[in-house]
C-alpha positions in Angstrom: -11.8 -21.7 -8.5 -10.3 -20.8 -11.9 -12.6 -20.6 -14.9 -12.8 -23.4 -17.5 -11.9 -22.9 -21.2 -14.8 -22.5 -23.5 -14.5 -25.9 -25.1 -14.9 -27.3 -21.6 -18.4 -26.1 -20.7 3.4 1.7 -20.9 3.6 4.2 -22.4 1.5 6.7 -20.4 -0.1 9.8 -21.8 -1.0 12.3 -19.1 -4.4 13.8 -19.0 -5.4 15.6 -15.9 -9.2 15.6 -15.3 -11.7 15.3 -12.5 -13.8 12.2 -13.2 -16.6 10.5 -11.2 -16.1 7.4 -9.3 -17.1 4.0 -10.7 -18.2 0.7 -9.2 -15.9 -2.2 -9.3 -18.8 -4.5 -10.0 -20.5 -4.3 -13.4 -23.8 -5.9 -14.1 -25.5 -6.6 -17.4 -28.8 -4.8 -18.0 -30.2 -7.7 -20.0 -29.2 -10.7 -17.9 -28.2 -11.8 -14.5 -24.5 -11.7 -15.3 -22.2 -9.6 -13.1 -18.4 -9.3 -13.0 -16.2 -7.9 -10.2 -12.6 -6.7 -10.7 -9.9 -6.7 -8.0 -6.4 -5.2 -8.4 -3.3 -6.3 -6.5 0.4 -5.3 -6.8 3.0 -8.0 -7.3 6.1 -5.7 -7.6 6.8 -1.9 -7.3 9.8 -0.4 -9.0 10.9 3.3 -9.2 12.4 4.0 -12.6 14.9 6.9 -12.7 13.9 9.8 -15.0 15.4 13.1 -13.9 16.8 14.4 -10.6 13.4 15.3 -9.2 11.2 12.9 -11.1 10.7 9.1 -11.7 8.1 6.6 -12.8 6.6 4.3 -10.3 6.0 1.0 -12.2 3.5 -1.4 -10.6 3.3 -4.9 -11.9 -0.2 -5.9 -11.1 -2.6 -8.8 -11.1 -6.2 -8.2 -12.4 -8.7 -10.7 -11.0 -12.1 -10.9 -12.6 -14.7 -12.7 -10.5 -18.2 -13.8 -11.6 -20.5 -12.5 -8.9 -23.7 -12.9 -11.0 -26.4 -15.6 -11.4 -25.2 -17.1 -14.6 -21.9 -18.2 -16.3 -19.8 -15.4 -17.9 -17.8 -15.9 -21.0 -14.7 -13.6 -20.9 -12.1 -12.9 -23.6 -8.7 -13.9 -22.2 -7.3 -10.7 -23.6 -9.7 -8.6 -21.5 -7.1 -7.2 -19.1 -6.2 -4.1 -21.1 -6.0 -1.0 -18.8 -7.4 2.1 -20.5 -7.3 4.6 -17.6 -5.7 4.9 -14.2 -7.4 7.1 -11.6 -5.3 8.3 -8.7 -7.1 9.6 -5.6 -5.0 11.5 -2.9 -5.5 10.3 0.7 -5.0 12.9 3.4 -5.5 12.2 7.1 -6.7 8.7 6.2 -9.5 10.0 4.1 -9.8 10.0 0.2 -10.0 13.5 -1.2 -13.0 14.8 -3.3 -13.4 14.0 -7.0 -11.9 17.3 -8.1 -8.5 16.2 -6.6 -8.3 13.1 -8.7 -5.8 12.6 -11.5 -6.6 10.6 -14.6 -3.8 8.9 -16.5 -4.7 7.6 -19.9 -2.8 4.7 -21.3 -1.9 3.7 -24.8 -3.9 0.4 -25.2 -2.3 -2.5 -27.0 -4.2 -5.6 -27.7 -1.9 -8.4 -26.5 -3.8 -11.4 -27.8 -4.2 -12.4 -31.4 -6.9 -15.0 -32.1 -5.0 -17.6 -33.9 -6.2 -21.2 -33.8 -9.6 -22.2 -32.4 -11.7 -19.2 -31.4 -13.0 -21.0 -28.3 -9.4 -21.2 -26.9 -9.3 -17.4 -26.5 -12.2 -17.3 -24.1 -12.9 -18.6 -20.6 -16.2 -19.6 -19.0 -16.6 -18.4 -15.4 -19.2 -20.1 -13.3 -20.5 -18.2 -10.3 -17.6 -17.6 -7.9 -15.0 -18.5 -10.5 -12.1 -16.1 -11.2 -9.8 -15.3 -14.1 -6.4 -13.6 -13.6 -4.3 -11.5 -15.9 -1.3 -9.3 -15.6 -1.0 -5.6 -16.1 1.5 -2.8 -15.8 0.6 0.6 -14.2 3.1 3.5 -14.7 2.6 6.5 -12.4 4.9 9.6 -12.7 6.2 11.0 -9.4 8.3 13.9 -8.2 10.2 14.9 -5.1 11.7 17.9 -3.2 8.5 20.0 -3.7 9.6 20.5 -7.3 7.2 22.8 -9.2 8.3 21.0 -12.5 5.6 18.8 -13.9 3.0 19.9 -11.3 0.6 17.0 -12.1 3.3 14.4 -11.2 2.5 12.8 -7.8 4.3 13.9 -4.6 5.3 11.5 -1.8 2.2 10.4 0.1 -0.7 8.0 0.3 -3.1 7.4 -2.7 -5.8 5.1 -3.9 -5.7 3.9 -7.4 -8.3 2.2 -9.6 -8.2 1.2 -13.2 -10.7 1.2 -16.0 -10.4 -2.0 -18.1 -11.7 -2.8 -21.6 -12.9 -6.3 -22.0 -13.9 -6.3 -25.7 -12.0 -5.0 -28.8 -13.9 -6.7 -31.6 -16.9 -5.4 -33.6 -20.5 -5.3 -32.4 -21.3 -7.7 -35.2 -18.9 -10.3 -33.9 -20.1 -9.8 -30.4 -23.7 -10.4 -31.4 -22.8 -13.5 -33.4 -20.8 -15.1 -30.6 -23.4 -14.2 -28.0 -26.0 -16.1 -30.1 -23.7 -19.0 -30.7 -22.7 -19.4 -27.1 -25.9 -18.4 -25.3 -26.4 -21.9 -23.9 -22.9 -21.8 -22.3 -23.2 -18.3 -20.7 -23.3 -14.6 -21.2 -20.5 -13.1 -23.4 -19.1 -10.2 -21.4 -18.2 -7.1 -23.5 -18.7 -4.2 -21.1 -15.8 -2.2 -19.6 -15.2 -2.5 -15.8 -13.5 -0.5 -13.1 -11.4 -2.1 -10.3 -11.8 -1.7 -6.6 -9.5 1.1 -5.2 -6.1 -0.1 -4.2 -3.9 1.7 -1.5 -0.5 2.9 -2.9 2.2 4.9 -1.1 4.7 7.0 -3.0 7.9 6.9 -1.1 9.9 10.0 -0.3 13.4 8.6 -0.8 13.0 5.4 -2.8 15.8 3.5 -4.5 15.6 4.1 -8.2 16.9 2.1 -11.2 17.2 2.4 -14.9 14.1 0.8 -16.5 13.4 0.0 -20.1 
């Protein structure tokens, strides 16, 4: 069930680092609210770059689901991807954390709050979902090229994304939490998605992308 509106109830910057895994379910430390994030791919496109490199663009859907004990109030602009974590899979098994690659994105807030403030938020009852779109850009290389060694070679991977859900000030957060406390818990914590299997093809068709 989709959530109700509140009035009713890439450019990629490469940064290679080993980072710890995160849970796809975030839970509030001060309430019974909990939020789960699933990532799915709607379309995959290989964008031509050089003879031995390209960018794999994944048009994705981010699905936020309330898995807690109370309603969650979520900013409709919450689906801003801040980091993409890529985990190699070898022999059907994910590799250790030190093999992970972390791709940092340039975050752009896509929603301006014009008009009624309530229209920019959604209330999710337990089990309700809210979906938003996102674009993931992953640099890849072929032919064993040593150029750009941190670009991904053909093979199987798991990807997960870190998502920011709040871009306003702490003062605004506290004020809205107090105003809407009878409607639900205002969610402002970041969240990490469930891992998603992705295969980098060895000989994909490429195209010129904007």
